[in-house]
C-alpha positions as CSV (number, residue, x, y, z in Angstrom):
1,M,167.4,124.5,-33.9
2,S,167.5,122.3,-30.8
3,T,165.2,123.3,-28.0
4,S,167.1,121.3,-25.3
5,F,167.9,124.4,-23.3
6,L,164.5,126.1,-23.7
7,P,161.8,125.4,-21.2
8,Y,159.0,125.9,-23.7
9,P,158.5,125.2,-27.4
10,E,160.7,127.5,-29.4
11,S,157.7,128.8,-31.3
12,D,156.3,130.4,-28.2
13,L,158.7,133.3,-27.7
14,N,156.5,135.1,-25.2
15,S,156.5,132.1,-22.9
16,N,160.3,131.8,-23.2
17,L,160.6,135.4,-22.4
18,D,158.5,135.1,-19.4
19,A,160.5,132.1,-18.2
20,F,163.8,134.0,-18.7
21,F,162.5,137.0,-16.6
22,R,160.9,134.8,-13.9
23,Q,161.0,136.4,-10.5
24,P,163.9,135.1,-8.4
25,T,161.5,134.1,-5.6
26,Q,159.3,132.1,-7.9
27,F,160.9,128.7,-8.5
28,P,160.5,127.2,-12.0
29,G,159.7,123.6,-10.9
30,S,160.9,121.0,-13.3
31,Q,161.9,123.6,-15.9
32,P,165.6,124.7,-16.1
33,P,166.1,128.0,-14.4
34,S,167.0,131.0,-16.4
35,A,170.6,132.4,-16.2
36,L,169.1,135.7,-15.0
37,F,167.0,133.9,-12.3
38,L,170.2,132.3,-10.8
39,L,172.2,135.4,-11.1
40,R,169.7,137.6,-9.4
41,R,169.5,135.1,-6.5
42,D,173.2,134.8,-6.1
43,V,173.6,138.6,-6.2
44,A,170.9,139.1,-3.5
45,Q,172.6,136.5,-1.3
46,C,176.0,138.3,-1.8
47,I,174.3,141.6,-0.9
48,G,173.1,140.1,2.5
49,F,169.5,139.3,1.4
50,N,167.6,136.1,1.6
51,P,167.3,134.9,-2.0
52,N,164.0,133.2,-1.4
53,T,162.3,136.4,-0.1
54,F,164.6,139.2,-1.2
55,K,164.4,140.5,2.4
56,E,167.6,141.6,4.2
57,D,169.0,138.9,6.4
58,S,172.7,139.5,6.9
59,E,172.9,137.2,9.9
60,K,172.0,134.1,7.8
61,F,173.5,135.5,4.6
62,P,176.6,137.4,5.5
63,P,177.4,139.8,2.7
64,A,180.1,139.1,0.1
65,L,179.9,142.5,-1.6
66,W,183.0,142.0,-4.0
67,P,181.5,138.9,-5.9
68,G,178.0,140.6,-5.6
69,L,179.2,143.6,-7.6
70,M,180.9,141.3,-10.1
71,G,177.5,139.5,-10.4
72,I,175.8,142.9,-11.1
73,F,178.3,143.7,-13.8
74,A,177.9,140.2,-15.3
75,G,174.1,140.7,-15.2
76,I,174.3,143.9,-17.1
77,D,176.6,142.3,-19.7
78,L,173.9,139.4,-20.0
79,L,171.0,141.8,-20.4
80,A,172.9,144.1,-22.8
81,K,173.0,141.3,-25.3
82,Y,169.2,141.2,-25.3
83,Y,168.9,144.9,-25.4
84,A,171.2,145.1,-28.4
85,D,169.8,141.9,-30.0
86,D,173.4,141.0,-30.6
87,D,176.2,139.0,-28.8
88,T,179.2,140.0,-31.0
89,I,182.3,139.9,-28.8
90,R,183.9,143.1,-30.1
91,K,180.7,145.1,-29.1
92,V,180.8,144.3,-25.4
93,G,181.7,147.7,-24.3
94,E,179.4,149.5,-26.6
95,R,176.5,147.3,-25.5
96,F,177.3,147.8,-21.8
97,R,177.5,151.5,-22.0
98,K,174.3,151.9,-24.1
99,Y,172.4,149.6,-21.6
100,A,173.7,151.7,-18.7
101,R,172.7,154.9,-20.5
102,T,169.2,153.7,-21.4
103,Y,168.1,151.6,-18.4
104,L,170.2,152.9,-15.5
105,K,169.7,156.6,-16.4
106,S,168.3,157.4,-13.0
107,F,171.7,156.4,-11.6
108,V,174.2,156.7,-14.4
109,S,174.7,159.8,-16.5
110,D,176.2,160.2,-19.9
111,I,179.4,161.3,-18.2
112,N,179.9,158.7,-15.5
113,E,178.8,155.6,-17.6
114,K,182.5,155.6,-18.6
115,Y,183.6,155.2,-15.1
116,F,181.0,152.5,-14.4
117,Y,182.3,150.5,-17.4
118,L,185.9,151.0,-16.3
119,C,185.1,149.6,-12.8
120,R,183.4,146.7,-14.5
121,N,186.6,146.0,-16.5
122,A,188.8,146.3,-13.4
123,L,186.8,143.8,-11.5
124,M,185.9,141.3,-14.2
125,H,189.3,141.2,-15.9
126,S,191.8,142.0,-13.3
127,F,189.9,141.2,-10.1
128,G,191.1,144.5,-8.9
129,L,190.3,148.2,-8.6
130,Y,192.7,149.7,-11.1
131,A,192.1,150.7,-14.7
132,K,193.3,152.7,-17.6
133,D,191.2,154.3,-20.3
134,T,192.1,154.5,-24.0
135,S,194.1,157.7,-23.4
136,Q,196.2,155.9,-20.7
137,K,194.7,157.9,-17.9
138,E,194.7,155.9,-14.6
139,Y,191.9,155.3,-12.2
140,R,191.5,153.8,-8.8
141,F,188.1,152.6,-7.6
142,I,186.9,152.9,-4.0
143,L,183.8,150.7,-3.2
144,T,181.3,151.5,-0.6
145,A,177.9,150.1,0.3
146,G,175.2,152.7,1.1
147,N,177.4,155.6,1.9
148,L,177.2,157.7,-1.2
149,P,174.4,160.1,-2.2
150,R,174.6,158.7,-5.7
151,L,176.0,155.7,-7.6
152,I,179.3,157.3,-8.6
153,K,181.4,160.1,-7.3
154,V,184.5,161.2,-9.2
155,D,187.5,163.0,-7.8
156,E,189.7,164.1,-10.6
157,T,191.9,166.2,-8.4
158,Q,193.8,163.0,-7.6
159,T,196.3,161.2,-9.7
160,P,195.3,158.6,-10.5
161,C,191.7,159.7,-10.7
162,F,189.7,158.3,-7.7
163,V,186.2,156.9,-8.5
164,H,183.9,156.0,-5.6
165,L,181.1,153.5,-6.4
166,D,178.2,152.5,-4.2
167,I,177.5,148.7,-4.5
168,L,174.0,148.9,-3.1
169,K,173.0,151.6,-5.5
170,A,174.5,149.5,-8.3
171,W,172.3,146.6,-7.3
172,K,169.2,148.8,-7.1
173,A,169.9,150.3,-10.5
174,F,170.4,146.8,-12.0
175,E,167.2,145.3,-10.4
176,D,165.2,148.5,-11.5
177,S,166.4,148.0,-15.0
178,I,165.1,144.5,-15.4
179,P,161.3,145.1,-15.8
180,L,162.1,148.0,-18.1
181,L,164.0,145.7,-20.5
182,K,161.4,143.0,-20.3
183,K,158.6,145.4,-21.3
184,D,160.6,146.7,-24.3
185,L,161.5,143.2,-25.4
186,A,157.8,142.1,-25.1
187,D,156.6,145.2,-27.0
188,E,159.2,144.6,-29.8
189,I,159.2,140.8,-29.9
190,G,158.3,140.8,-33.6
191,K,161.3,143.0,-34.5
192,R,163.9,141.1,-32.5
193,K,165.6,139.0,-35.1
194,N,168.0,137.2,-32.7
195,L,165.9,136.9,-29.5
196,L,165.3,133.2,-30.0
197,T,169.0,132.5,-30.7
198,L,170.1,134.5,-27.7
199,L,167.6,132.6,-25.5
200,E,169.0,129.4,-26.8
201,K,172.6,130.4,-26.2
202,Y,172.4,132.3,-22.9
203,G,168.8,132.0,-21.6
204,F,168.6,128.8,-19.5
205,V,170.9,126.7,-17.2
206,P,170.0,123.1,-16.9
207,I,171.7,122.7,-13.5
208,Q,171.0,119.3,-11.9
209,K,171.5,118.0,-8.4
210,M,174.9,116.4,-8.0
211,T,176.1,113.8,-5.6
212,I,179.5,114.4,-4.1
213,I,181.4,111.2,-3.4
214,R,183.8,111.8,-0.5
215,Q,187.0,109.9,-0.4
216,K,187.5,107.7,2.7
217,Q,190.2,108.9,5.0
């Protein structure tokens, strides 16, 4: 297997795992950054935080909460592959819900993981806030930032069903889940049959500096 997208020798899985979970404030130097490293920095900036310090600085980094939430959902999709040790396309929903149930359990209950995933589908697939479940029941999502006592509040008295979701709590839930997953992967590294393959496919992003050539007016 080629190691062109891995920052360390492929035989050193622990080193590759550490590189993948590198803190977003610790730059990797000449090594390619991990997809998770870049995603966490981008989400922090969208939330209104300085990605170099992870401290709130909404004046220099005006919030862009909509793409921030999309980044959170994409991050859960990414980490769910590693949790499940599988990247089969048809299992996306199953992986996402299981990851939420396992690692976001302080925020997401067995009941509202369904709404969390439906909101993910609405944003990621329709760039909107409307969804239907498998029974054709309709849902409208209302996003807020720091105004809910919990991550999700459901109002089933409305038709369609109204689901309120707090973006800041979703971000905290996502960030809190990351060290938990890292510990589990490190503890079970010998049992993870596809970890190296997943790191090879999705782990690192060899982004290089680009020179933009502007056309003369």
